[in-house]
C-alpha positions in Angstrom: 12.9 44.4 -43.3 15.1 43.1 -40.5 12.2 42.9 -38.1 10.2 40.9 -40.7 13.0 38.3 -41.0 13.7 38.1 -37.3 11.8 34.8 -36.8 13.6 33.2 -39.7 17.0 34.4 -38.5 16.3 33.0 -35.0 15.3 29.7 -36.6 18.5 29.5 -38.5 20.4 30.4 -35.3 18.7 27.6 -33.4 19.4 25.2 -36.3 23.2 25.9 -36.0 23.0 25.4 -32.3 21.3 22.0 -32.7 23.8 20.9 -35.3 26.6 21.8 -32.9 24.8 19.9 -30.1 24.4 16.8 -32.3 28.1 16.8 -33.2 29.0 17.2 -29.5 26.9 14.2 -28.5 29.0 12.0 -30.8 32.3 13.0 -29.2 33.8 10.4 -27.0 34.7 12.7 -24.1 31.2 14.1 -23.7 29.7 10.6 -24.0 32.1 9.4 -21.3 31.0 12.2 -19.0 27.3 11.6 -19.5 27.8 7.9 -18.8 29.1 8.6 -15.3 26.1 8.7 -13.1 27.9 10.0 -10.0 27.9 13.6 -11.3 31.1 14.4 -9.6 32.1 18.1 -9.3 34.8 18.0 -12.1 32.3 16.3 -14.4 29.6 18.9 -13.7 32.0 21.7 -14.2 33.2 20.2 -17.5 29.7 19.9 -18.7 29.1 23.5 -17.6 32.0 24.6 -19.8 30.7 22.7 -22.8 27.2 24.1 -22.5 28.6 27.5 -21.7 30.6 27.4 -24.9 27.5 26.5 -26.9 25.7 29.5 -25.3 28.6 31.8 -26.2 28.5 30.5 -29.7 24.9 31.7 -29.9 26.0 35.2 -29.0 28.4 35.3 -31.9 25.8 34.0 -34.3 23.2 36.3 -33.0 21.5 39.2 -34.8 22.2 42.8 -33.9 18.8 44.4 -33.5 17.9 47.8 -32.0 21.0 48.0 -29.9 20.7 44.4 -28.6 21.9 40.9 -29.8 18.9 38.6 -30.5 20.0 35.0 -30.1 19.2 31.5 -28.8 21.3 31.5 -25.6 18.2 30.4 -23.7 18.3 26.9 -25.3 21.8 25.8 -24.3 22.0 27.6 -20.9 18.6 26.4 -19.7 19.4 22.9 -20.9 22.7 22.9 -19.0 20.8 22.9 -15.7 18.1 20.6 -16.8 20.5 18.0 -18.2 23.7 18.4 -16.2 22.4 19.4 -12.8 22.7 22.4 -10.5 26.5 23.0 -10.8 26.4 22.5 -14.5 23.6 25.0 -15.0 25.0 27.7 -12.7 28.5 27.4 -14.2 27.2 27.5 -17.7 25.0 30.5 -16.9 27.8 32.4 -15.2 30.3 31.7 -18.0 27.9 32.7 -20.8 26.5 35.7 -18.8 29.9 37.2 -18.2 30.8 36.7 -21.8 27.7 38.4 -22.9 28.4 41.5 -20.8 32.0 41.8 -21.9 31.2 41.1 -25.5 29.5 44.5 -25.8 30.0 46.3 -22.5 28.7 49.6 -24.0 25.5 48.1 -25.2 22.4 49.3 -23.4 21.2 45.7 -22.8 24.6 44.1 -22.1 24.2 44.0 -18.3 20.6 43.0 -18.5 21.3 40.2 -21.0 24.3 39.0 -18.9 22.1 38.8 -15.8 19.3 37.1 -17.8 21.7 34.5 -19.2 22.8 33.7 -15.7 19.2 33.3 -14.6 18.6 30.8 -17.4 21.3 28.5 -15.9 19.9 29.0 -12.4 16.3 28.2 -13.6 17.5 25.0 -15.1 19.4 24.1 -12.0 16.3 24.8 -9.8 14.1 22.5 -11.9 16.7 19.8 -12.5 15.2 17.2 -10.1 11.7 18.0 -11.0 12.4 17.7 -14.7 14.4 14.5 -14.3 11.4 12.9 -12.6 9.1 13.7 -15.5 8.1 11.0 -17.9 8.3 11.5 -21.6 7.0 13.3 -23.5 8.1 16.5 -21.7 7.4 19.0 -24.4 4.9 21.1 -22.5 7.3 21.4 -19.5 10.1 22.6 -21.8 7.8 25.1 -23.4 6.6 26.4 -20.0 10.2 26.7 -18.8 11.2 28.6 -21.9 8.3 31.0 -21.4 9.3 31.6 -17.8 13.0 32.1 -18.8 12.1 34.7 -21.5 9.7 36.5 -19.2 12.5 36.7 -16.6 14.8 38.1 -19.3 12.1 40.6 -20.3 11.6 41.8 -16.7 15.4 42.2 -16.2 15.7 44.2 -19.5 12.8 46.5 -18.5 14.2 47.0 -15.0 17.9 47.6 -15.9 18.2 48.7 -19.6 18.0 52.5 -20.2 16.4 54.4 -21.9 13.3 52.6 -20.8 11.3 53.5 -24.0 13.9 51.7 -26.1 13.8 48.7 -23.8 10.0 48.5 -24.2 10.2 48.8 -28.0 12.9 46.1 -28.1 10.8 43.6 -26.1 7.7 44.3 -28.1 9.6 43.3 -31.2 11.6 40.2 -30.0 9.7 38.6 -27.1 7.2 36.5 -29.1 9.7 35.4 -31.8 12.2 34.4 -29.1 9.6 32.4 -27.1 8.5 30.5 -30.2 11.9 29.7 -31.5 13.6 29.0 -28.2 10.7 26.8 -27.1 10.9 24.8 -30.3 14.7 24.7 -30.1 14.8 23.5 -26.5 12.3 20.7 -27.3 14.5 19.5 -30.2 17.7 20.0 -28.1 16.2 17.9 -25.4 15.3 15.2 -27.9 18.9 15.1 -29.1 20.2 14.7 -25.6 17.5 12.0 -24.9 18.6 10.1 -27.9 22.2 10.2 -26.7 21.1 9.1 -23.2 19.2 6.1 -24.7 22.3 5.1 -26.7 24.4 5.4 -23.5 21.9 3.3 -21.5 22.2 0.6 -24.0 26.0 0.7 -23.8 25.8 0.6 -20.0 23.5 -2.4 -20.0 25.8 -4.2 -22.4 28.8 -3.4 -20.2 26.9 -4.6 -17.2 26.0 -7.8 -19.0 29.6 -8.4 -19.9 30.7 -7.8 -16.3 28.0 -10.3 -15.1 29.2 -12.9 -17.7 32.8 -12.4 -16.6 31.8 -12.8 -12.9 29.9 -16.0 -13.8 32.9 -17.3 -15.7 35.2 -16.6 -12.8 32.9 -18.4 -10.4 32.6 -21.4 -12.7 36.4 -21.4 -12.9 36.7 -21.5 -9.2 34.0 -24.2 -8.9 35.9 -26.3 -11.5 39.1 -26.0 -9.3 37.7 -28.2 -6.6 40.6 -30.5 -6.2 40.0 -34.1 -7.4 42.6 -35.1 -4.8 40.4 -33.6 -2.1 37.5 -35.8 -3.2 39.8 -38.8 -3.4 41.2 -38.2 0.0 37.7 -37.6 1.5 36.4 -40.9 0.0 39.4 -42.8 1.3 38.8 -41.3 4.8 35.1 -42.3 4.6 36.1 -45.8 3.5 38.4 -46.1 6.6 35.7 -44.7 8.9 33.2 -47.3 7.7 35.3 -49.9 9.5 36.2 -48.0 12.6 33.3 -45.5 13.1 30.3 -46.1 10.9 28.2 -43.3 12.4 30.9 -40.8 11.7 31.3 -42.2 8.2 27.6 -41.7 7.6 27.8 -38.1 8.9 30.9 -37.4 6.8 29.1 -38.6 3.6 26.3 -36.2 4.3 28.7 -33.3 4.9 30.6 -34.2 1.6 27.3 -34.3 -0.3 26.3 -30.9 1.2 29.7 -29.4 0.5 29.7 -30.4 -3.2 26.0 -29.4 -3.6 26.8 -25.9 -2.3 30.1 -25.3 -4.2 28.8 -26.6 -7.5 25.3 -25.3 -7.6 25.5 -21.7 -6.4 24.1 -19.3 -9.0 23.4 -16.3 -6.8 25.7 -13.3 -7.1 25.8 -12.8 -3.4 25.1 -15.0 -0.3 24.9 -14.3 3.4 27.9 -14.7 5.7 26.0 -17.5 7.3 25.9 -19.4 4.0 29.5 -18.8 3.3 30.5 -20.0 6.8 28.4 -23.1 6.3 30.6 -24.0 3.3 33.8 -23.3 5.3 32.5 -25.4 8.2 31.8 -28.3 5.8 35.2 -28.1 4.3 36.9 -28.0 7.7 34.8 -31.0 8.9 35.9 -33.1 5.9 39.5 -32.0 6.4 39.5 -32.7 10.1 38.2 -36.2 9.3 41.4 -36.9 7.5 43.8 -35.0 9.8 42.6 -36.2 13.2 43.2 -33.5 15.8 45.7 -31.7 13.5 43.7 -28.7 12.5 43.1 -26.0 15.1 40.8 -23.2 14.0 39.8 -20.2 16.0 37.4 -17.5 14.9 36.0 -14.1 15.8 32.7 -13.4 14.2 30.0 -10.7 14.4 26.7 -11.5 16.1 24.6 -11.0 13.0 25.7 -13.5 10.3 23.0 -12.4 7.9 23.8 -8.8 7.7 26.7 -9.1 5.4 26.2 -10.4 1.8 29.3 -11.3 -0.1 30.1 -13.2 -3.3 30.0 -17.0 -2.9 33.1 -19.1 -2.5 35.2 -16.3 -1.2 36.2 -17.5 2.3 36.6 -21.2 1.7 39.5 -20.9 -0.8 41.3 -18.6 1.6 40.8 -20.9 4.5 41.8 -23.9 2.4 45.0 -22.2 1.4 45.7 -21.5 5.1 45.0 -25.1 6.1 47.1 -26.6 3.3 50.1 -24.4 3.4 50.0 -22.7 6.8 51.3 -25.5 9.1 54.0 -25.7 11.7 54.0 -29.4 11.3 51.9 -31.9 9.4 49.9 -32.6 12.5 49.8 -29.0 13.7 47.9 -26.6 11.4 46.6 -23.4 13.0 44.2 -21.0 11.4 42.5 -17.9 12.7 39.4 -16.3 11.1 38.4 -12.8 12.1 35.4 -11.0 10.7 34.2 -7.7 12.1 31.6 -5.1 10.9 31.0 -1.5 11.4 28.2 0.6 10.1 29.2 0.4 6.4 31.9 -2.2 5.9 33.0 -5.7 6.8 36.7 -6.5 7.5 37.8 -10.1 6.9 41.1 -11.7 7.5 42.4 -15.3 7.7 45.8 -15.9 9.4 48.0 -19.0 9.7 51.2 -19.9 11.4 53.0 -21.5 8.5 56.3 -20.5 6.8 54.8 -17.9 4.5 54.5 -17.7 0.7 57.6 -18.4 -1.5 58.7 -15.1 -3.0 57.9 -16.2 -6.6 54.3 -17.3 -5.6 53.7 -14.0 -3.7 54.9 -12.0 -6.7 52.4 -13.8 -9.0 49.6 -13.2 -6.5 50.4 -9.5 -6.4 50.3 -9.3 -10.3 46.8 -8.4 -11.5 47.7 -9.5 -15.0 49.0 -12.9 -14.1 47.0 -15.5 -16.0 47.3 -18.1 -13.2 44.0 -19.4 -11.8 45.0 -20.5 -8.3 42.2 -20.3 -5.8 43.6 -17.3 -3.9 44.4 -15.5 -7.2 40.8 -16.2 -8.4 39.3 -14.8 -5.2 41.3 -11.6 -5.5 40.4 -11.2 -9.1 36.7 -11.8 -8.5 36.7 -9.3 -5.6 38.4 -6.7 -7.9 35.9 -7.3 -10.7 32.9 -7.0 -8.4 34.0 -4.2 -6.0 36.8 -2.4 -7.8 38.6 0.1 -5.6 36.0 -0.5 -2.8 37.8 -3.7 -1.9 41.4 -3.3 -0.6 43.1 -6.7 -0.6 46.4 -7.5 1.1 48.6 -10.5 1.6 51.1 -10.2 4.6 53.6 -13.0 4.5 56.5 -13.7 6.8 58.4 -16.8 7.8 56.2 -16.9 11.0 52.9 -17.0 9.0 50.6 -15.3 6.5 47.5 -13.1 6.7 45.1 -12.6 3.9 42.9 -9.6 4.5 40.3 -7.6 2.6 37.3 -5.4 3.3 34.0 -5.0 1.4 30.9 -2.8 1.7 28.0 -4.4 3.7 25.6 -3.5 0.9 26.5 -5.4 -2.4 27.2 -3.0 -5.4 24.2 -2.4 -7.6 22.0 -4.4 -5.3 20.7 -1.7 -2.9 18.2 -3.2 -0.5 17.9 -6.4 -2.5 15.6 -8.9 -0.9 16.9 -12.1 0.7 14.5 -14.2 -1.1 17.0 -17.1 -1.1 18.3 -16.5 2.4 17.2 -19.9 3.6 19.5 -21.7 1.1 19.3 -25.4 1.6 23.1 -25.6 1.9 23.0 -23.2 4.9 20.5 -25.4 6.8 23.3 -27.4 8.4 25.5 -24.8 9.9 28.0 -26.8 12.0 28.4 -25.6 15.6 31.7 -25.2 17.2 31.5 -28.5 19.0 31.4 -30.3 15.7 34.9 -29.2 14.8 37.7 -29.6 17.3 39.6 -26.3 17.7 36.7 -23.9 17.3 36.3 -21.4 20.1 
């Protein structure tokens, strides 16, 4: 009678497992782990623990039959490797396999079933990358893996369990029902996990969208900060030059137009270092037109100005801050720009020889929750939003001068090998040479 109801019992056991899996997918900790795409070692081990506990639960709800415990451990242990990766599969298999052996150490199939359970996790780990690359539906692949897993378990039982005759009788009775139920259960289990992953992908896309909107808002805030006094002073300078040096006045008008076109019309998330330096050069040219021979700028730059891509309007506010506040005297403003690159990162610093930041201003700049929107604060906030912990940002201020420094990866985040389809930005077409600005080295 028990043998006749074996298939029904296994189906009920699989149903309990799937209910537990569905509940787990709604738990915030598991969803948080599955959303992390880095698959760090702690995350994989934690997933292995969760899947291992599901497998252990299947042992407790299993059916004692002819000296063995017929159950659905195959589903959760094989899924651990397929869903969570190699470390998750191996750890879940090891945990559940050890539990199965010590659950009934005197049973004639305990060692064989423990080894078999471990092999399920290893099998899932081996086929993790292959399975991840399959396109839906993947039902046939899941059925095939389940058949392989159950055949491996069968071989282990026949090789290890004694007496041999009882092992053969056991496999004759349970092999087909286990293949049928566990195949169906793994397909449904996978569907539950896929459903959770689809919900997580939607959440990730929404979060990414919110990040992009915040970055755009911060850029617009920085663009809106272009000082009206700067425009007023530039126009006054041009007016004066019209009388004394018409050619230079005409050139200054072109640079001013170029400067505002670039700063107000940038919509790209990243620009080349060449484009960013063009904006800095335009700003310095306009400022030098007002402070004749007062601004002395030196720079150390890498040979390749197109290798680095960085967020727009990052350098110019830092340089502007150094020019405006880092002066020994009104007619003596010294700024040094240094940019160097290694194989992975760019290191940028802007130094001046002024009197340093007032303590209260420096404190506000160091406070990430300060609501102020000064140019320098906005730059730091934008860098933190875009790069997170990958962008160390420091402000070194003394009475002898200040240095603003940060480093960023050469490859923009989430961009990979993005094409430079707008590399030849019109605002970068007029990169001023060092001879255009007195003080350049």
